[in-house]
TORMIMAR-749430 format. One record per atom (N, C-alpha, C): residue number from 0; residue in one letter; atom name; x negated, y negated, z. Coordinates in nm, 2 decimals. Each point is the difference from the previous one (the first is absolute). Layout:
<dotis>
DOTI    i  aa  at       X       Y       Z
DOTI  NUM   a  CA       X       Y       Z
...
</dotis>
This chain:
<dotis>
DOTI    i  aa  at       X       Y       Z
DOTI    0   m   N    0.53    0.40   -1.38
DOTI    0   m  CA    0.05   -0.10    0.09
DOTI    0   m   C   -0.10   -0.01    0.10
DOTI    1   n   N   -0.06   -0.09    0.05
DOTI    1   n  CA   -0.07   -0.04    0.10
DOTI    1   n   C    0.08   -0.02    0.12
DOTI    2   k   N   -0.04    0.04    0.10
DOTI    2   k  CA    0.06   -0.01    0.13
DOTI    2   k   C   -0.11   -0.03    0.11
DOTI    3   i   N    0.04   -0.10    0.10
DOTI    3   i  CA   -0.07   -0.08    0.10
DOTI    3   i   C    0.02    0.09    0.11
DOTI    4   l   N   -0.09    0.08    0.05
DOTI    4   l  CA    0.04    0.09    0.15
DOTI    4   l   C   -0.10   -0.10    0.08
DOTI    5   t   N    0.06   -0.08    0.13
DOTI    5   t  CA   -0.08   -0.07    0.11
DOTI    5   t   C    0.01    0.09    0.10
DOTI    6   l   N   -0.13    0.06    0.02
DOTI    6   l  CA   -0.04    0.07    0.13
DOTI    6   l   C   -0.06   -0.10    0.12
DOTI    7   g   N    0.05    0.04    0.13
DOTI    7   g  CA   -0.08   -0.12    0.04
DOTI    7   g   C    0.00   -0.01    0.15
DOTI    8   f   N    0.02   -0.11    0.05
DOTI    8   f  CA   -0.03   -0.02    0.13
DOTI    8   f   C   -0.01    0.09    0.11
DOTI    9   i   N   -0.08    0.09   -0.03
DOTI    9   i  CA    0.01    0.14    0.04
DOTI    9   i   C    0.11    0.03   -0.01
DOTI   10   g   N    0.06   -0.04   -0.09
DOTI   10   g  CA    0.10    0.02   -0.03
DOTI   10   g   C    0.08   -0.11   -0.10
DOTI   11   l   N    0.01   -0.01   -0.12
DOTI   11   l  CA    0.09   -0.10   -0.08
DOTI   11   l   C   -0.01    0.11   -0.12
DOTI   12   l   N    0.08    0.10    0.00
DOTI   12   l  CA    0.03    0.08   -0.10
DOTI   12   l   C    0.08   -0.08   -0.10
DOTI   13   s   N    0.01   -0.04   -0.16
DOTI   13   s  CA    0.10   -0.05   -0.07
DOTI   13   s   C    0.01    0.06   -0.12
DOTI   14   l   N    0.06    0.02   -0.07
DOTI   14   l  CA    0.01    0.08   -0.14
DOTI   14   l   C    0.09   -0.13   -0.05
DOTI   15   c   N   -0.07   -0.10   -0.10
DOTI   15   c  CA    0.07   -0.14   -0.05
DOTI   15   c   C    0.04    0.04   -0.15
DOTI   16   f   N    0.13   -0.07   -0.04
DOTI   16   f  CA    0.03    0.00   -0.14
DOTI   16   f   C    0.00   -0.16   -0.05
DOTI   17   s   N   -0.06   -0.04   -0.10
DOTI   17   s  CA    0.00   -0.13   -0.03
DOTI   17   s   C    0.12   -0.02   -0.10
DOTI   18   y   N    0.07   -0.14    0.02
DOTI   18   y  CA    0.12   -0.03   -0.07
DOTI   18   y   C   -0.03   -0.07   -0.15
DOTI   19   g   N   -0.01    0.08   -0.12
DOTI   19   g  CA   -0.08   -0.08   -0.12
DOTI   19   g   C   -0.15    0.03   -0.01
DOTI   20   g   N   -0.04    0.07    0.08
DOTI   20   g  CA   -0.13    0.06   -0.02
DOTI   20   g   C   -0.10   -0.11   -0.01
DOTI   21   y   N    0.03   -0.11    0.06
DOTI   21   y  CA   -0.10   -0.12    0.01
DOTI   21   y   C   -0.09   -0.01    0.18
DOTI   22   a   N    0.11    0.02    0.10
DOTI   22   a  CA   -0.04    0.02    0.14
DOTI   22   a   C   -0.13    0.08    0.02
DOTI   23   g   N   -0.08   -0.04    0.08
DOTI   23   g  CA   -0.16    0.07    0.06
DOTI   23   g   C   -0.01   -0.05    0.11
DOTI   24   a   N   -0.07    0.08    0.07
DOTI   24   a  CA   -0.03   -0.03    0.16
DOTI   24   a   C   -0.15    0.03    0.00
DOTI   25   t   N   -0.07   -0.09    0.09
DOTI   25   t  CA   -0.13    0.02    0.04
DOTI   25   t   C    0.00    0.03    0.17
DOTI   26   g   N   -0.13    0.04    0.04
DOTI   26   g  CA   -0.01    0.01    0.15
DOTI   26   g   C   -0.01    0.14    0.06
DOTI   27   g   N   -0.06    0.02    0.08
DOTI   27   g  CA   -0.06    0.13    0.08
DOTI   27   g   C   -0.09    0.09   -0.10
DOTI   28   t   N   -0.05    0.10    0.04
DOTI   28   t  CA   -0.07    0.09   -0.08
DOTI   28   t   C    0.07    0.07   -0.12
DOTI   29   v   N    0.00   -0.07   -0.14
DOTI   29   v  CA    0.06    0.04   -0.11
DOTI   29   v   C   -0.07    0.12   -0.03
DOTI   30   t   N    0.10    0.12   -0.06
DOTI   30   t  CA   -0.02    0.14   -0.05
DOTI   30   t   C    0.09    0.02   -0.07
DOTI   31   n   N   -0.04    0.04   -0.15
DOTI   31   n  CA    0.06    0.04   -0.11
DOTI   31   n   C    0.03    0.13   -0.04
DOTI   32   y   N    0.13    0.09    0.01
DOTI   32   y  CA   -0.02    0.13   -0.02
DOTI   32   y   C    0.13    0.07   -0.08
DOTI   33   t   N    0.01    0.08   -0.05
DOTI   33   t  CA    0.12    0.05   -0.09
DOTI   33   t   C    0.03    0.13    0.07
DOTI   34   l   N    0.11   -0.01   -0.01
DOTI   34   l  CA    0.05    0.15    0.05
DOTI   34   l   C    0.15    0.04   -0.07
DOTI   35   n   N   -0.01    0.12   -0.05
DOTI   35   n  CA    0.11    0.06   -0.05
DOTI   35   n   C    0.05   -0.13   -0.15
DOTI   36   g   N   -0.09   -0.06   -0.09
DOTI   36   g  CA   -0.02   -0.07   -0.10
DOTI   36   g   C    0.04   -0.15    0.04
DOTI   37   t   N    0.01   -0.03    0.13
DOTI   37   t  CA    0.01   -0.15    0.02
DOTI   37   t   C   -0.08   -0.05    0.11
DOTI   38   n   N   -0.05   -0.13   -0.08
DOTI   38   n  CA   -0.10   -0.07    0.05
DOTI   38   n   C    0.02   -0.06    0.13
DOTI   39   y   N   -0.07    0.03    0.11
DOTI   39   y  CA    0.04   -0.10    0.13
DOTI   39   y   C   -0.15   -0.10    0.05
DOTI   40   t   N    0.04   -0.10    0.05
DOTI   40   t  CA   -0.11   -0.07    0.06
DOTI   40   t   C    0.04   -0.03    0.15
DOTI   41   a   N   -0.13    0.04    0.08
DOTI   41   a  CA    0.05    0.05    0.17
DOTI   41   a   C   -0.07   -0.18    0.05
DOTI   42   h   N    0.06   -0.08    0.07
DOTI   42   h  CA   -0.07   -0.09    0.11
DOTI   42   h   C    0.00    0.05    0.11
DOTI   43   i   N   -0.11    0.01    0.05
DOTI   43   i  CA   -0.01    0.09    0.14
DOTI   43   i   C   -0.07   -0.12    0.09
DOTI   44   f   N    0.10   -0.01    0.11
DOTI   44   f  CA   -0.07   -0.09    0.08
DOTI   44   f   C   -0.03    0.06    0.16
DOTI   45   t   N   -0.15   -0.01    0.02
DOTI   45   t  CA   -0.04    0.07    0.14
DOTI   45   t   C   -0.04   -0.12    0.09
DOTI   46   n   N    0.03   -0.10   -0.06
DOTI   46   n  CA   -0.04   -0.13    0.07
DOTI   46   n   C    0.12   -0.13   -0.03
DOTI   47   n   N   -0.04   -0.08    0.11
DOTI   47   n  CA    0.12   -0.11   -0.06
DOTI   47   n   C   -0.02   -0.07   -0.13
DOTI   48   g   N    0.07   -0.04   -0.08
DOTI   48   g  CA   -0.05   -0.06   -0.13
DOTI   48   g   C    0.14   -0.08   -0.06
DOTI   49   t   N   -0.01    0.00   -0.13
DOTI   49   t  CA    0.12   -0.07   -0.07
DOTI   49   t   C    0.04    0.07   -0.12
DOTI   50   f   N    0.12    0.05   -0.02
DOTI   50   f  CA    0.03    0.05   -0.12
DOTI   50   f   C    0.09   -0.10   -0.09
DOTI   51   i   N   -0.08   -0.02   -0.14
DOTI   51   i  CA    0.07   -0.09   -0.07
DOTI   51   i   C    0.09    0.02   -0.13
DOTI   52   v   N    0.13   -0.04    0.00
DOTI   52   v  CA    0.08    0.01   -0.13
DOTI   52   v   C   -0.01   -0.10   -0.08
DOTI   53   s   N   -0.01    0.02   -0.16
DOTI   53   s  CA   -0.03   -0.07   -0.04
DOTI   53   s   C    0.08    0.04   -0.17
DOTI   54   g   N    0.09   -0.10   -0.06
DOTI   54   g  CA    0.06    0.04   -0.13
DOTI   54   g   C    0.14    0.03    0.00
DOTI   55   g   N    0.03    0.00    0.12
DOTI   55   g  CA    0.13    0.05   -0.01
DOTI   55   g   C    0.04    0.10    0.14
DOTI   56   l   N    0.14    0.06    0.03
DOTI   56   l  CA    0.04    0.07    0.07
DOTI   56   l   C   -0.03    0.14    0.01
DOTI   57   l   N   -0.05    0.07    0.13
DOTI   57   l  CA   -0.06    0.15   -0.01
DOTI   57   l   C    0.14    0.06    0.09
DOTI   58   n   N    0.07    0.12   -0.03
DOTI   58   n  CA    0.07    0.06    0.10
DOTI   58   n   C   -0.08    0.11    0.05
DOTI   59   c   N   -0.01    0.04    0.15
DOTI   59   c  CA   -0.12    0.07    0.03
DOTI   59   c   C    0.11    0.08    0.11
DOTI   60   e   N   -0.11    0.12   -0.01
DOTI   60   e  CA    0.03    0.14    0.09
DOTI   60   e   C   -0.12   -0.03    0.10
DOTI   61   i   N    0.03   -0.03    0.16
DOTI   61   i  CA   -0.08   -0.01    0.11
DOTI   61   i   C   -0.01    0.06    0.08
DOTI   62   l   N   -0.12    0.01    0.07
DOTI   62   l  CA    0.01    0.08    0.12
DOTI   62   l   C   -0.12   -0.09    0.06
DOTI   63   v   N    0.05   -0.04    0.15
DOTI   63   v  CA   -0.09   -0.06    0.10
DOTI   63   v   C   -0.04    0.06    0.10
DOTI   64   v   N   -0.14    0.03    0.07
DOTI   64   v  CA   -0.01    0.10    0.10
DOTI   64   v   C   -0.10   -0.09    0.06
DOTI   65   a   N    0.06   -0.03    0.14
DOTI   65   a  CA   -0.06   -0.06    0.15
DOTI   65   a   C   -0.10    0.10    0.06
DOTI   66   g   N   -0.13   -0.08    0.09
DOTI   66   g  CA   -0.08    0.07    0.00
DOTI   66   g   C    0.05    0.08    0.14
DOTI   67   g   N   -0.06    0.14    0.03
DOTI   67   g  CA    0.03    0.11    0.09
DOTI   67   g   C   -0.04   -0.05    0.14
DOTI   68   g   N    0.09    0.07    0.10
DOTI   68   g  CA   -0.07   -0.05    0.11
DOTI   68   g   C   -0.09    0.09    0.03
DOTI   69   g   N   -0.09   -0.07    0.13
DOTI   69   g  CA   -0.13    0.07    0.05
DOTI   69   g   C    0.01    0.13    0.10
DOTI   70   g   N   -0.07    0.08   -0.02
DOTI   70   g  CA    0.03    0.10    0.09
DOTI   70   g   C   -0.07   -0.04    0.16
DOTI   71   g   N    0.05    0.09    0.08
DOTI   71   g  CA    0.01   -0.01    0.13
DOTI   71   g   C   -0.08    0.14    0.09
DOTI   72   g   N   -0.04   -0.02    0.11
DOTI   72   g  CA   -0.09    0.08    0.06
DOTI   72   g   C    0.07    0.07    0.17
DOTI   73   g   N   -0.02    0.09    0.00
DOTI   73   g  CA    0.04    0.02    0.17
DOTI   73   g   C   -0.08   -0.09    0.10
DOTI   74   a   N    0.08    0.02    0.11
DOTI   74   a  CA   -0.06   -0.07    0.14
DOTI   74   a   C   -0.14    0.06    0.04
DOTI   75   n   N   -0.02    0.12   -0.04
DOTI   75   n  CA   -0.14    0.05    0.03
DOTI   75   n   C   -0.08    0.03   -0.15
DOTI   76   q   N    0.04   -0.03   -0.09
DOTI   76   q  CA   -0.08    0.00   -0.14
DOTI   76   q   C    0.03    0.17   -0.05
DOTI   77   n   N    0.02    0.08    0.07
DOTI   77   n  CA    0.01    0.10   -0.03
DOTI   77   n   C    0.11    0.04   -0.11
DOTI   78   f   N    0.08   -0.05   -0.05
DOTI   78   f  CA    0.11    0.00   -0.11
DOTI   78   f   C    0.03   -0.14   -0.02
DOTI   79   g   N    0.08    0.01   -0.12
DOTI   79   g  CA    0.04   -0.15   -0.07
DOTI   79   g   C    0.09    0.05   -0.11
DOTI   80   g   N    0.06   -0.10   -0.05
DOTI   80   g  CA    0.08    0.03   -0.13
DOTI   80   g   C   -0.08   -0.10   -0.13
DOTI   81   g   N    0.06    0.01   -0.11
DOTI   81   g  CA   -0.02   -0.06   -0.12
DOTI   81   g   C    0.08   -0.12   -0.02
DOTI   82   g   N   -0.05   -0.10   -0.08
DOTI   82   g  CA    0.11   -0.08   -0.01
DOTI   82   g   C    0.13    0.03   -0.05
DOTI   83   g   N    0.07   -0.11   -0.05
DOTI   83   g  CA    0.13    0.02   -0.08
DOTI   83   g   C   -0.02   -0.06   -0.12
DOTI   84   g   N    0.08    0.04   -0.08
DOTI   84   g  CA   -0.01   -0.06   -0.16
DOTI   84   g   C    0.06   -0.12   -0.01
DOTI   85   g   N   -0.04   -0.08   -0.10
DOTI   85   g  CA    0.07   -0.14   -0.03
DOTI   85   g   C    0.12   -0.01   -0.05
DOTI   86   g   N    0.06   -0.08    0.05
DOTI   86   g  CA    0.16   -0.03   -0.06
DOTI   86   g   C   -0.01   -0.02   -0.14
DOTI   87   l   N    0.13    0.01   -0.08
DOTI   87   l  CA   -0.01    0.00   -0.11
DOTI   87   l   C    0.15   -0.06   -0.08
DOTI   88   v   N   -0.02   -0.10   -0.11
DOTI   88   v  CA    0.11   -0.03   -0.08
DOTI   88   v   C   -0.01    0.05   -0.11
DOTI   89   y   N    0.12    0.05   -0.05
DOTI   89   y  CA    0.01    0.04   -0.16
DOTI   89   y   C    0.11   -0.05   -0.06
DOTI   90   n   N   -0.02   -0.07   -0.12
DOTI   90   n  CA    0.11   -0.06   -0.08
DOTI   90   n   C   -0.02    0.02   -0.12
DOTI   91   a   N    0.11    0.06   -0.06
DOTI   91   a  CA   -0.01    0.11   -0.15
DOTI   91   a   C    0.02   -0.15   -0.12
DOTI   92   s   N    0.02   -0.09    0.02
DOTI   92   s  CA    0.01   -0.15   -0.12
DOTI   92   s   C    0.02   -0.09    0.10
DOTI   93   i   N   -0.10   -0.08    0.01
DOTI   93   i  CA   -0.05   -0.13    0.04
DOTI   93   i   C   -0.05   -0.12   -0.09
DOTI   94   y   N    0.04   -0.11   -0.04
DOTI   94   y  CA   -0.04   -0.07   -0.09
DOTI   94   y   C   -0.12   -0.12    0.03
DOTI   95   f   N   -0.12   -0.01   -0.06
DOTI   95   f  CA   -0.10   -0.10    0.01
DOTI   95   f   C    0.00   -0.09   -0.11
DOTI   96   g   N    0.04   -0.11    0.04
DOTI   96   g  CA   -0.01   -0.13   -0.10
DOTI   96   g   C   -0.12   -0.05    0.00
DOTI   97   i   N   -0.06   -0.10   -0.12
DOTI   97   i  CA   -0.12   -0.05    0.00
DOTI   97   i   C   -0.04   -0.06    0.11
DOTI   98   g   N   -0.08    0.01    0.06
DOTI   98   g  CA   -0.09   -0.06    0.11
DOTI   98   g   C   -0.09    0.10    0.06
DOTI   99   e   N   -0.05   -0.05    0.14
DOTI   99   e  CA   -0.09    0.05    0.07
DOTI   99   e   C    0.07    0.05    0.10
DOTI  100   y   N   -0.05    0.10    0.03
DOTI  100   y  CA    0.07    0.10    0.14
DOTI  100   y   C   -0.13    0.06    0.10
DOTI  101   l   N    0.02   -0.05    0.11
DOTI  101   l  CA   -0.11    0.01    0.11
DOTI  101   l   C    0.03    0.15    0.06
DOTI  102   v   N   -0.10    0.08    0.01
DOTI  102   v  CA    0.00    0.14    0.01
DOTI  102   v   C   -0.05    0.00    0.17
DOTI  103   n   N    0.05    0.05    0.08
DOTI  103   n  CA   -0.11    0.03    0.10
DOTI  103   n   C    0.03    0.10    0.08
DOTI  104   v   N   -0.12    0.07    0.00
DOTI  104   v  CA   -0.04    0.17    0.01
DOTI  104   v   C    0.00    0.03    0.16
DOTI  105   g   N    0.11    0.03    0.08
DOTI  105   g  CA   -0.01    0.02    0.14
DOTI  105   g   C   -0.11    0.12    0.06
DOTI  106   v   N   -0.04   -0.04    0.10
DOTI  106   v  CA   -0.13    0.07    0.01
DOTI  106   v   C    0.02    0.13    0.12
DOTI  107   g   N   -0.03    0.11    0.01
DOTI  107   g  CA    0.03    0.08    0.05
DOTI  107   g   C   -0.03   -0.03    0.19
DOTI  108   g   N    0.10    0.08    0.09
DOTI  108   g  CA   -0.07   -0.04    0.14
DOTI  108   g   C   -0.10    0.06    0.07
DOTI  109   t   N   -0.06   -0.08    0.06
DOTI  109   t  CA   -0.12    0.06    0.07
DOTI  109   t   C    0.02    0.11    0.08
DOTI  110   g   N   -0.07    0.09    0.01
DOTI  110   g  CA    0.00    0.12    0.12
DOTI  110   g   C   -0.06   -0.05    0.12
DOTI  111   d   N    0.03    0.09    0.10
DOTI  111   d  CA   -0.02   -0.05    0.17
DOTI  111   d   C    0.01    0.14    0.08
DOTI  112   i   N   -0.06   -0.05    0.10
DOTI  112   i  CA    0.01    0.09    0.12
DOTI  112   i   C    0.14    0.08    0.05
DOTI  113   g   N    0.11   -0.13   -0.01
DOTI  113   g  CA    0.10   -0.01    0.05
DOTI  113   g   C    0.11    0.02   -0.12
DOTI  114   i   N    0.06   -0.11   -0.01
DOTI  114   i  CA    0.10    0.01   -0.13
DOTI  114   i   C   -0.06   -0.09   -0.12
DOTI  115   g   N   -0.01    0.07   -0.07
DOTI  115   g  CA   -0.06   -0.07   -0.15
DOTI  115   g   C    0.10   -0.12   -0.02
DOTI  116   g   N   -0.07   -0.05   -0.11
DOTI  116   g  CA    0.06   -0.18   -0.04
DOTI  116   g   C    0.08    0.02   -0.14
DOTI  117   d   N    0.09   -0.09   -0.01
DOTI  117   d  CA    0.13    0.00   -0.09
DOTI  117   d   C   -0.13   -0.04   -0.14
DOTI  118   g   N    0.06    0.09   -0.09
DOTI  118   g  CA   -0.03   -0.06   -0.17
DOTI  118   g   C    0.07   -0.14   -0.01
DOTI  119   g   N   -0.09   -0.03   -0.11
DOTI  119   g  CA    0.08   -0.14   -0.07
DOTI  119   g   C    0.09    0.02   -0.10
DOTI  120   n   N    0.11   -0.09   -0.04
DOTI  120   n  CA    0.06    0.00   -0.06
DOTI  120   n   C   -0.05   -0.05   -0.16
DOTI  121   s   N    0.05    0.05   -0.12
DOTI  121   s  CA   -0.05   -0.03   -0.15
DOTI  121   s   C    0.12   -0.09   -0.04
DOTI  122   t   N   -0.07   -0.07   -0.04
DOTI  122   t  CA    0.15   -0.09   -0.08
DOTI  122   t   C   -0.06   -0.06   -0.16
DOTI  123   i   N    0.10   -0.02   -0.06
DOTI  123   i  CA   -0.05   -0.12   -0.13
DOTI  123   i   C    0.11   -0.12    0.01
DOTI  124   t   N   -0.04   -0.09   -0.03
DOTI  124   t  CA    0.10   -0.13    0.02
DOTI  124   t   C   -0.04   -0.09   -0.13
DOTI  125   n   N    0.10   -0.05   -0.01
DOTI  125   n  CA   -0.03   -0.14   -0.13
DOTI  125   n   C   -0.02   -0.14    0.08
</dotis>
């Protein structure tokens, strides 16, 4: 059985099952691999792009990760802190119907001598 794994927007991690075996997907950087006898296809989005589903309905497990916050420095630049990790959304079962889905990859926040900047949201919209 083939499964479609969508990794991306600096986090769209998705394991998809097609109904009827006819559904497929394109978009992102595509990598095929086998794990424990099961074939996977990974769609990895590290930049904005389009995830296109054709031929039927896909049921996916999905993880979306936003850009992390930028690090900040101290007033006299002798100390500082690292940026925060990006927020995430996980869904164990989400359906993608035939169509185009716009993928927006949230960028990391900028570092600063004072307070680091916020990271951007990552989204997938139809």
